[in-house]
PyMOL Python script that loads the backbone (N, CA, C, O; Angstrom):
from pymol import cmd

cmd.read_pdbstr("""\
ATOM      1  N   MET A   1     306.544 -44.536  59.426  1.00  0.00           N
ATOM      2  CA  MET A   1     305.783 -43.628  59.088  1.00  0.00           C
ATOM      3  C   MET A   1     305.701 -42.454  60.117  1.00  0.00           C
ATOM      4  O   MET A   1     305.563 -42.622  61.329  1.00  0.00           O
ATOM      5  N   ASN A   2     305.795 -41.325  59.531  1.00  0.00           N
ATOM      6  CA  ASN A   2     305.262 -39.899  60.228  1.00  0.00           C
ATOM      7  C   ASN A   2     303.979 -39.806  61.327  1.00  0.00           C
ATOM      8  O   ASN A   2     302.975 -39.206  60.943  1.00  0.00           O
ATOM      9  N   LEU A   3     303.993 -40.423  62.771  1.00  0.00           N
ATOM     10  CA  LEU A   3     302.444 -40.493  63.528  1.00  0.00           C
ATOM     11  C   LEU A   3     301.884 -38.610  63.229  1.00  0.00           C
ATOM     12  O   LEU A   3     300.702 -38.329  63.030  1.00  0.00           O
ATOM     13  N   ASP A   4     303.160 -37.411  63.267  1.00  0.00           N
ATOM     14  CA  ASP A   4     302.390 -36.948  63.260  1.00  0.00           C
ATOM     15  C   ASP A   4     301.572 -35.726  61.825  1.00  0.00           C
ATOM     16  O   ASP A   4     300.871 -34.729  62.000  1.00  0.00           O
ATOM     17  N   MET A   5     301.974 -36.264  60.715  1.00  0.00           N
ATOM     18  CA  MET A   5     301.637 -36.522  59.421  1.00  0.00           C
ATOM     19  C   MET A   5     300.126 -37.005  59.092  1.00  0.00           C
ATOM     20  O   MET A   5     299.258 -36.735  58.261  1.00  0.00           O
ATOM     21  N   PHE A   6     300.299 -37.912  60.258  1.00  0.00           N
ATOM     22  CA  PHE A   6     298.479 -39.778  59.544  1.00  0.00           C
ATOM     23  C   PHE A   6     297.603 -38.969  59.423  1.00  0.00           C
ATOM     24  O   PHE A   6     296.724 -39.277  58.617  1.00  0.00           O
ATOM     25  N   PRO A   7     297.454 -37.502  60.216  1.00  0.00           N
ATOM     26  CA  PRO A   7     296.076 -37.581  60.193  1.00  0.00           C
ATOM     27  C   PRO A   7     295.892 -36.604  59.366  1.00  0.00           C
ATOM     28  O   PRO A   7     294.761 -36.125  59.289  1.00  0.00           O
ATOM     29  N   GLN A   8     296.971 -36.076  58.548  1.00  0.00           N
ATOM     30  CA  GLN A   8     296.371 -35.190  57.224  1.00  0.00           C
ATOM     31  C   GLN A   8     297.347 -35.812  55.932  1.00  0.00           C
ATOM     32  O   GLN A   8     297.873 -35.022  55.148  1.00  0.00           O
ATOM     33  N   GLN A   9     297.515 -37.153  55.804  1.00  0.00           N
ATOM     34  CA  GLN A   9     297.167 -37.734  55.140  1.00  0.00           C
ATOM     35  C   GLN A   9     296.152 -39.250  54.952  1.00  0.00           C
ATOM     36  O   GLN A   9     296.231 -40.011  53.988  1.00  0.00           O
ATOM     37  N   LEU A  10     294.791 -39.492  56.694  1.00  0.00           N
ATOM     38  CA  LEU A  10     293.847 -39.742  56.288  1.00  0.00           C
ATOM     39  C   LEU A  10     292.790 -38.128  56.064  1.00  0.00           C
ATOM     40  O   LEU A  10     291.646 -38.580  56.016  1.00  0.00           O
ATOM     41  N   GLN A  11     292.713 -37.006  55.960  1.00  0.00           N
ATOM     42  CA  GLN A  11     292.506 -36.292  55.754  1.00  0.00           C
ATOM     43  C   GLN A  11     292.121 -36.292  54.005  1.00  0.00           C
ATOM     44  O   GLN A  11     291.050 -36.055  53.445  1.00  0.00           O
ATOM     45  N   SER A  12     293.546 -36.682  53.407  1.00  0.00           N
ATOM     46  CA  SER A  12     293.236 -36.111  51.769  1.00  0.00           C
ATOM     47  C   SER A  12     292.971 -37.680  51.319  1.00  0.00           C
ATOM     48  O   SER A  12     292.425 -37.862  50.231  1.00  0.00           O
ATOM     49  N   LEU A  13     293.488 -39.258  52.440  1.00  0.00           N
ATOM     50  CA  LEU A  13     292.327 -40.698  52.023  1.00  0.00           C
ATOM     51  C   LEU A  13     290.901 -39.865  51.690  1.00  0.00           C
ATOM     52  O   LEU A  13     290.499 -40.017  50.536  1.00  0.00           O
ATOM     53  N   GLN A  14     290.189 -39.107  52.460  1.00  0.00           N
ATOM     54  CA  GLN A  14     288.886 -38.986  53.097  1.00  0.00           C
ATOM     55  C   GLN A  14     288.604 -38.069  51.476  1.00  0.00           C
ATOM     56  O   GLN A  14     287.619 -37.926  50.751  1.00  0.00           O
ATOM     57  N   GLY A  15     290.050 -37.588  51.426  1.00  0.00           N
ATOM     58  CA  GLY A  15     289.363 -36.125  49.811  1.00  0.00           C
ATOM     59  C   GLY A  15     288.983 -37.131  48.192  1.00  0.00           C
ATOM     60  O   GLY A  15     288.105 -37.035  47.335  1.00  0.00           O
ATOM     61  N   ARG A  16     290.712 -38.483  48.493  1.00  0.00           N
ATOM     62  CA  ARG A  16     290.524 -39.195  47.614  1.00  0.00           C
ATOM     63  C   ARG A  16     289.254 -39.796  47.160  1.00  0.00           C
ATOM     64  O   ARG A  16     288.587 -39.687  46.131  1.00  0.00           O
ATOM     65  N   LEU A  17     289.137 -40.442  48.214  1.00  0.00           N
ATOM     66  CA  LEU A  17     287.826 -41.451  48.162  1.00  0.00           C
ATOM     67  C   LEU A  17     286.776 -40.426  48.081  1.00  0.00           C
ATOM     68  O   LEU A  17     285.906 -40.364  47.213  1.00  0.00           O
ATOM     69  N   ALA A  18     286.893 -39.872  48.770  1.00  0.00           N
ATOM     70  CA  ALA A  18     285.384 -38.737  47.464  1.00  0.00           C
ATOM     71  C   ALA A  18     285.010 -38.282  46.260  1.00  0.00           C
ATOM     72  O   ALA A  18     284.048 -38.355  45.495  1.00  0.00           O
ATOM     73  N   ASN A  19     286.616 -37.536  46.367  1.00  0.00           N
ATOM     74  CA  ASN A  19     286.308 -37.697  45.096  1.00  0.00           C
ATOM     75  C   ASN A  19     286.092 -38.651  44.064  1.00  0.00           C
ATOM     76  O   ASN A  19     285.488 -38.309  43.047  1.00  0.00           O
ATOM     77  N   LEU A  20     286.429 -39.569  44.181  1.00  0.00           N
ATOM     78  CA  LEU A  20     286.635 -41.302  43.369  1.00  0.00           C
ATOM     79  C   LEU A  20     284.655 -41.422  42.952  1.00  0.00           C
ATOM     80  O   LEU A  20     284.173 -41.492  41.821  1.00  0.00           O
ATOM     81  N   TYR A  21     283.589 -41.404  44.819  1.00  0.00           N
ATOM     82  CA  TYR A  21     283.685 -41.405  44.426  1.00  0.00           C
ATOM     83  C   TYR A  21     281.969 -40.748  43.922  1.00  0.00           C
ATOM     84  O   TYR A  21     280.831 -41.188  44.083  1.00  0.00           O
ATOM     85  N   GLN A  22     282.509 -39.561  43.292  1.00  0.00           N
ATOM     86  CA  GLN A  22     281.827 -39.110  42.564  1.00  0.00           C
ATOM     87  C   GLN A  22     281.818 -39.194  40.835  1.00  0.00           C
ATOM     88  O   GLN A  22     281.083 -38.718  39.970  1.00  0.00           O
ATOM     89  N   ASP A  23     282.504 -39.680  40.827  1.00  0.00           N
ATOM     90  CA  ASP A  23     283.819 -39.409  39.327  1.00  0.00           C
ATOM     91  C   ASP A  23     283.006 -40.547  39.110  1.00  0.00           C
ATOM     92  O   ASP A  23     282.775 -40.735  37.916  1.00  0.00           O
ATOM     93  N   ALA A  24     282.137 -41.948  40.438  1.00  0.00           N
ATOM     94  CA  ALA A  24     281.609 -43.358  40.789  1.00  0.00           C
ATOM     95  C   ALA A  24     280.702 -43.000  40.011  1.00  0.00           C
ATOM     96  O   ALA A  24     280.606 -43.320  38.826  1.00  0.00           O
ATOM     97  N   ASN A  25     279.848 -42.190  40.738  1.00  0.00           N
ATOM     98  CA  ASN A  25     278.017 -41.697  40.661  1.00  0.00           C
ATOM     99  C   ASN A  25     277.744 -41.381  39.675  1.00  0.00           C
ATOM    100  O   ASN A  25     276.617 -41.770  39.371  1.00  0.00           O
ATOM    101  N   THR A  26     278.498 -40.518  38.534  1.00  0.00           N
ATOM    102  CA  THR A  26     278.346 -40.594  37.227  1.00  0.00           C
ATOM    103  C   THR A  26     278.474 -41.836  35.940  1.00  0.00           C
ATOM    104  O   THR A  26     277.906 -41.941  34.853  1.00  0.00           O
ATOM    105  N   ALA A  27     279.383 -42.585  36.566  1.00  0.00           N
ATOM    106  CA  ALA A  27     279.719 -43.473  35.760  1.00  0.00           C
ATOM    107  C   ALA A  27     278.597 -44.384  35.505  1.00  0.00           C
ATOM    108  O   ALA A  27     278.152 -45.038  36.448  1.00  0.00           O
ATOM    109  N   LEU A  28     277.861 -44.548  33.796  1.00  0.00           N
ATOM    110  CA  LEU A  28     276.734 -44.979  33.279  1.00  0.00           C
ATOM    111  C   LEU A  28     277.037 -47.030  32.830  1.00  0.00           C
ATOM    112  O   LEU A  28     276.251 -47.897  32.449  1.00  0.00           O
ATOM    113  N   GLN A  29     278.551 -47.055  33.142  1.00  0.00           N
ATOM    114  CA  GLN A  29     278.566 -48.411  33.442  1.00  0.00           C
ATOM    115  C   GLN A  29     277.928 -49.529  34.414  1.00  0.00           C
ATOM    116  O   GLN A  29     277.485 -48.911  35.382  1.00  0.00           O
ATOM    117  N   PRO A  30     277.722 -50.728  34.551  1.00  0.00           N
ATOM    118  CA  PRO A  30     276.554 -51.733  35.521  1.00  0.00           C
ATOM    119  C   PRO A  30     277.569 -52.411  36.905  1.00  0.00           C
ATOM    120  O   PRO A  30     277.238 -52.814  38.020  1.00  0.00           O
ATOM    121  N   GLU A  31     279.269 -52.279  36.035  1.00  0.00           N
ATOM    122  CA  GLU A  31     280.044 -52.524  37.194  1.00  0.00           C
ATOM    123  C   GLU A  31     280.425 -51.321  38.430  1.00  0.00           C
ATOM    124  O   GLU A  31     281.251 -51.543  39.315  1.00  0.00           O
ATOM    125  N   ALA A  32     279.523 -49.800  38.276  1.00  0.00           N
ATOM    126  CA  ALA A  32     279.943 -48.277  38.799  1.00  0.00           C
ATOM    127  C   ALA A  32     278.925 -48.805  39.894  1.00  0.00           C
ATOM    128  O   ALA A  32     278.951 -47.952  40.780  1.00  0.00           O
ATOM    129  N   ASN A  33     278.090 -49.756  40.229  1.00  0.00           N
ATOM    130  CA  ASN A  33     277.160 -50.198  41.603  1.00  0.00           C
ATOM    131  C   ASN A  33     277.915 -50.602  41.903  1.00  0.00           C
ATOM    132  O   ASN A  33     278.666 -49.662  41.645  1.00  0.00           O
ATOM    133  N   LEU A  34     278.809 -51.624  42.483  1.00  0.00           N
ATOM    134  CA  LEU A  34     279.774 -52.353  43.355  1.00  0.00           C
ATOM    135  C   LEU A  34     280.732 -51.339  43.574  1.00  0.00           C
ATOM    136  O   LEU A  34     281.164 -51.316  44.726  1.00  0.00           O
ATOM    137  N   LEU A  35     281.228 -50.420  42.731  1.00  0.00           N
ATOM    138  CA  LEU A  35     282.456 -49.210  42.450  1.00  0.00           C
ATOM    139  C   LEU A  35     282.277 -48.776  44.038  1.00  0.00           C
ATOM    140  O   LEU A  35     282.960 -48.701  45.058  1.00  0.00           O
ATOM    141  N   LEU A  36     280.491 -48.464  43.453  1.00  0.00           N
ATOM    142  CA  LEU A  36     279.888 -47.164  44.093  1.00  0.00           C
ATOM    143  C   LEU A  36     279.815 -48.205  46.152  1.00  0.00           C
ATOM    144  O   LEU A  36     279.945 -47.656  47.246  1.00  0.00           O
ATOM    145  N   ALA A  37     279.574 -49.696  45.866  1.00  0.00           N
ATOM    146  CA  ALA A  37     279.346 -49.958  47.054  1.00  0.00           C
ATOM    147  C   ALA A  37     281.057 -50.090  47.460  1.00  0.00           C
ATOM    148  O   ALA A  37     281.233 -49.656  48.598  1.00  0.00           O
ATOM    149  N   ALA A  38     281.933 -50.424  47.016  1.00  0.00           N
ATOM    150  CA  ALA A  38     283.494 -50.437  47.666  1.00  0.00           C
ATOM    151  C   ALA A  38     283.734 -49.169  47.980  1.00  0.00           C
ATOM    152  O   ALA A  38     284.312 -49.144  49.066  1.00  0.00           O
ATOM    153  N   LEU A  39     283.487 -47.610  47.346  1.00  0.00           N
ATOM    154  CA  LEU A  39     283.644 -46.837  48.101  1.00  0.00           C
ATOM    155  C   LEU A  39     283.278 -45.868  48.756  1.00  0.00           C
ATOM    156  O   LEU A  39     283.703 -44.750  49.045  1.00  0.00           O
ATOM    157  N   LYS A  40     282.194 -46.641  48.991  1.00  0.00           N
ATOM    158  CA  LYS A  40     281.633 -46.473  50.742  1.00  0.00           C
ATOM    159  C   LYS A  40     281.456 -47.139  51.643  1.00  0.00           C
ATOM    160  O   LYS A  40     280.814 -47.027  52.687  1.00  0.00           O
ATOM    161  N   GLU A  41     282.232 -48.075  51.088  1.00  0.00           N
ATOM    162  CA  GLU A  41     283.069 -49.341  52.475  1.00  0.00           C
ATOM    163  C   GLU A  41     283.999 -48.643  52.541  1.00  0.00           C
ATOM    164  O   GLU A  41     283.994 -48.205  53.692  1.00  0.00           O
ATOM    165  N   LEU A  42     285.121 -48.108  51.819  1.00  0.00           N
ATOM    166  CA  LEU A  42     286.061 -47.259  52.155  1.00  0.00           C
ATOM    167  C   LEU A  42     286.334 -46.112  52.872  1.00  0.00           C
ATOM    168  O   LEU A  42     287.127 -45.674  53.706  1.00  0.00           O
ATOM    169  N   ASP A  43     285.266 -45.764  52.156  1.00  0.00           N
ATOM    170  CA  ASP A  43     285.192 -43.936  53.306  1.00  0.00           C
ATOM    171  C   ASP A  43     284.694 -44.136  54.489  1.00  0.00           C
ATOM    172  O   ASP A  43     285.192 -43.423  55.360  1.00  0.00           O
ATOM    173  N   THR A  44     283.423 -45.269  55.014  1.00  0.00           N
ATOM    174  CA  THR A  44     283.533 -45.589  56.291  1.00  0.00           C
ATOM    175  C   THR A  44     284.547 -46.372  57.015  1.00  0.00           C
ATOM    176  O   THR A  44     284.791 -46.777  58.152  1.00  0.00           O
ATOM    177  N   ALA A  45     284.957 -46.390  55.986  1.00  0.00           N
ATOM    178  CA  ALA A  45     286.626 -47.471  57.204  1.00  0.00           C
ATOM    179  C   ALA A  45     287.412 -45.878  57.598  1.00  0.00           C
ATOM    180  O   ALA A  45     287.070 -45.328  58.644  1.00  0.00           O
ATOM    181  N   SER A  46     287.999 -45.505  57.090  1.00  0.00           N
ATOM    182  CA  SER A  46     288.719 -44.646  56.744  1.00  0.00           C
ATOM    183  C   SER A  46     288.183 -43.116  57.878  1.00  0.00           C
ATOM    184  O   SER A  46     288.914 -42.197  58.247  1.00  0.00           O
ATOM    185  N   LYS A  47     286.193 -43.387  58.292  1.00  0.00           N
ATOM    186  CA  LYS A  47     285.933 -42.574  58.975  1.00  0.00           C
ATOM    187  C   LYS A  47     285.881 -42.989  60.798  1.00  0.00           C
ATOM    188  O   LYS A  47     285.593 -42.368  61.821  1.00  0.00           O
ATOM    189  N   ILE A  48     286.277 -44.202  60.510  1.00  0.00           N
ATOM    190  CA  ILE A  48     286.082 -45.318  62.157  1.00  0.00           C
ATOM    191  C   ILE A  48     287.931 -45.638  62.936  1.00  0.00           C
ATOM    192  O   ILE A  48     288.419 -46.107  63.965  1.00  0.00           O
ATOM    193  N   LEU A  49     288.587 -44.745  61.061  1.00  0.00           N
ATOM    194  CA  LEU A  49     290.282 -45.206  61.304  1.00  0.00           C
ATOM    195  C   LEU A  49     290.731 -43.200  62.309  1.00  0.00           C
ATOM    196  O   LEU A  49     291.625 -42.973  63.123  1.00  0.00           O
ATOM    197  N   GLU A  50     289.863 -42.396  61.842  1.00  0.00           N
ATOM    198  CA  GLU A  50     289.859 -41.401  61.997  1.00  0.00           C
ATOM    199  C   GLU A  50     289.295 -41.359  63.182  1.00  0.00           C
ATOM    200  O   GLU A  50     289.919 -40.428  63.691  1.00  0.00           O
ATOM    201  N   ILE A  51     288.199 -41.892  64.346  1.00  0.00           N
ATOM    202  CA  ILE A  51     288.249 -41.818  64.890  1.00  0.00           C
ATOM    203  C   ILE A  51     288.789 -42.757  65.639  1.00  0.00           C
ATOM    204  O   ILE A  51     288.922 -42.338  66.789  1.00  0.00           O
ATOM    205  N   ALA A  52     289.337 -44.355  65.444  1.00  0.00           N
ATOM    206  CA  ALA A  52     290.021 -44.896  66.593  1.00  0.00           C
ATOM    207  C   ALA A  52     292.394 -43.724  66.666  1.00  0.00           C
ATOM    208  O   ALA A  52     293.292 -43.846  67.499  1.00  0.00           O
ATOM    209  N   THR A  53     292.329 -42.997  65.584  1.00  0.00           N
ATOM    210  CA  THR A  53     293.376 -41.769  65.775  1.00  0.00           C
ATOM    211  C   THR A  53     293.075 -40.881  66.443  1.00  0.00           C
ATOM    212  O   THR A  53     293.977 -40.098  66.741  1.00  0.00           O
ATOM    213  N   GLN A  54     292.041 -40.687  66.830  1.00  0.00           N
ATOM    214  CA  GLN A  54     291.675 -39.595  68.153  1.00  0.00           C
ATOM    215  C   GLN A  54     291.367 -39.658  68.807  1.00  0.00           C
ATOM    216  O   GLN A  54     290.918 -38.682  69.410  1.00  0.00           O
ATOM    217  N   LYS A  55     291.341 -40.749  69.218  1.00  0.00           N
ATOM    218  CA  LYS A  55     291.026 -41.195  70.472  1.00  0.00           C
ATOM    219  C   LYS A  55     292.874 -42.127  71.550  1.00  0.00           C
ATOM    220  O   LYS A  55     293.309 -42.259  72.694  1.00  0.00           O
ATOM    221  N   LEU A  56     293.262 -42.490  70.047  1.00  0.00           N
ATOM    222  CA  LEU A  56     294.750 -43.048  70.355  1.00  0.00           C
ATOM    223  C   LEU A  56     295.619 -41.694  70.790  1.00  0.00           C
ATOM    224  O   LEU A  56     296.468 -41.898  71.658  1.00  0.00           O
ATOM    225  N   PHE A  57     295.501 -40.337  70.282  1.00  0.00           N
ATOM    226  CA  PHE A  57     295.851 -39.698  70.083  1.00  0.00           C
ATOM    227  C   PHE A  57     295.309 -39.330  71.947  1.00  0.00           C
ATOM    228  O   PHE A  57     295.916 -39.799  72.911  1.00  0.00           O
ATOM    229  N   GLU A  58     294.495 -38.727  72.021  1.00  0.00           N
ATOM    230  CA  GLU A  58     294.265 -38.129  73.534  1.00  0.00           C
ATOM    231  C   GLU A  58     294.424 -39.457  74.992  1.00  0.00           C
ATOM    232  O   GLU A  58     294.574 -39.218  76.190  1.00  0.00           O
ATOM    233  N   GLN A  59     294.325 -40.733  74.339  1.00  0.00           N
ATOM    234  CA  GLN A  59     294.685 -41.489  75.412  1.00  0.00           C
ATOM    235  C   GLN A  59     296.606 -41.363  75.970  1.00  0.00           C
ATOM    236  O   GLN A  59     297.027 -41.584  77.106  1.00  0.00           O
ATOM    237  N   THR A  60     297.540 -40.893  74.581  1.00  0.00           N
ATOM    238  CA  THR A  60     298.986 -40.739  74.668  1.00  0.00           C
ATOM    239  C   THR A  60     299.228 -39.377  75.196  1.00  0.00           C
ATOM    240  O   THR A  60     300.142 -39.073  75.962  1.00  0.00           O
ATOM    241  N   GLN A  61     298.362 -38.618  74.736  1.00  0.00           N
ATOM    242  CA  GLN A  61     298.455 -37.104  76.113  1.00  0.00           C
ATOM    243  C   GLN A  61     297.971 -37.796  77.258  1.00  0.00           C
ATOM    244  O   GLN A  61     298.525 -37.375  78.274  1.00  0.00           O
ATOM    245  N   LYS A  62     296.913 -38.952  77.538  1.00  0.00           N
ATOM    246  CA  LYS A  62     296.729 -39.086  79.556  1.00  0.00           C
ATOM    247  C   LYS A  62     297.730 -39.236  79.899  1.00  0.00           C
ATOM    248  O   LYS A  62     298.370 -38.675  80.788  1.00  0.00           O
ATOM    249  N   ILE A  63     298.190 -40.711  78.618  1.00  0.00           N
ATOM    250  CA  ILE A  63     299.545 -41.282  79.555  1.00  0.00           C
ATOM    251  C   ILE A  63     301.164 -40.222  79.506  1.00  0.00           C
ATOM    252  O   ILE A  63     302.250 -40.198  80.085  1.00  0.00           O
ATOM    253  N   GLY A  64     300.556 -39.585  78.601  1.00  0.00           N
ATOM    254  CA  GLY A  64     301.863 -38.320  78.511  1.00  0.00           C
ATOM    255  C   GLY A  64     301.886 -37.675  79.518  1.00  0.00           C
ATOM    256  O   GLY A  64     302.995 -37.197  79.759  1.00  0.00           O
ATOM    257  N   LYS A  65     300.343 -37.237  80.923  1.00  0.00           N
ATOM    258  CA  LYS A  65     300.362 -37.031  81.143  1.00  0.00           C
ATOM    259  C   LYS A  65     301.303 -37.331  82.632  1.00  0.00           C
ATOM    260  O   LYS A  65     302.388 -36.939  83.064  1.00  0.00           O
ATOM    261  N   CYS A  66     299.991 -38.437  83.213  1.00  0.00           N
ATOM    262  CA  CYS A  66     301.013 -38.632  83.713  1.00  0.00           C
ATOM    263  C   CYS A  66     302.160 -39.811  84.059  1.00  0.00           C
ATOM    264  O   CYS A  66     302.295 -40.307  85.178  1.00  0.00           O
ATOM    265  N   THR A  67     302.775 -40.081  83.149  1.00  0.00           N
ATOM    266  CA  THR A  67     304.353 -40.237  83.569  1.00  0.00           C
ATOM    267  C   THR A  67     305.533 -39.225  84.232  1.00  0.00           C
ATOM    268  O   THR A  67     306.514 -39.408  84.952  1.00  0.00           O
ATOM    269  N   SER A  68     304.886 -38.037  83.581  1.00  0.00           N
ATOM    270  CA  SER A  68     305.706 -36.578  83.513  1.00  0.00           C
ATOM    271  C   SER A  68     305.458 -35.734  84.673  1.00  0.00           C
ATOM    272  O   SER A  68     306.080 -34.729  85.017  1.00  0.00           O
ATOM    273  N   THR A  69     303.779 -36.669  85.595  1.00  0.00           N
ATOM    274  CA  THR A  69     304.115 -36.037  86.870  1.00  0.00           C
ATOM    275  C   THR A  69     304.704 -36.627  88.069  1.00  0.00           C
ATOM    276  O   THR A  69     305.157 -36.139  89.105  1.00  0.00           O
ATOM    277  N   ALA A  70     304.476 -38.592  87.344  1.00  0.00           N
ATOM    278  CA  ALA A  70     304.872 -39.492  88.640  1.00  0.00           C
ATOM    279  C   ALA A  70     305.956 -38.980  88.616  1.00  0.00           C
ATOM    280  O   ALA A  70     306.804 -39.292  89.452  1.00  0.00           O
TER     281      ALA A  70
END
""", "prot")
cmd.dss("prot")
cmd.show_as("cartoon", "prot")
cmd.util.cbc("prot")
cmd.orient("prot")
């Protein structure tokens, strides 16, 4: 996995989830409720992953600065 591309891939995932949610929201089948709930959970998980990725990036930057000055 290319770590430089990870934030863009995560953003793309969030866009696809939003599109799926919108499509499922217009469906009239009873299964749509289950699909909507699953998509909401995936959206929440992807946002948590985005925050974790940002924190890891910041920590990596700090570690890099500490090791370069040591």
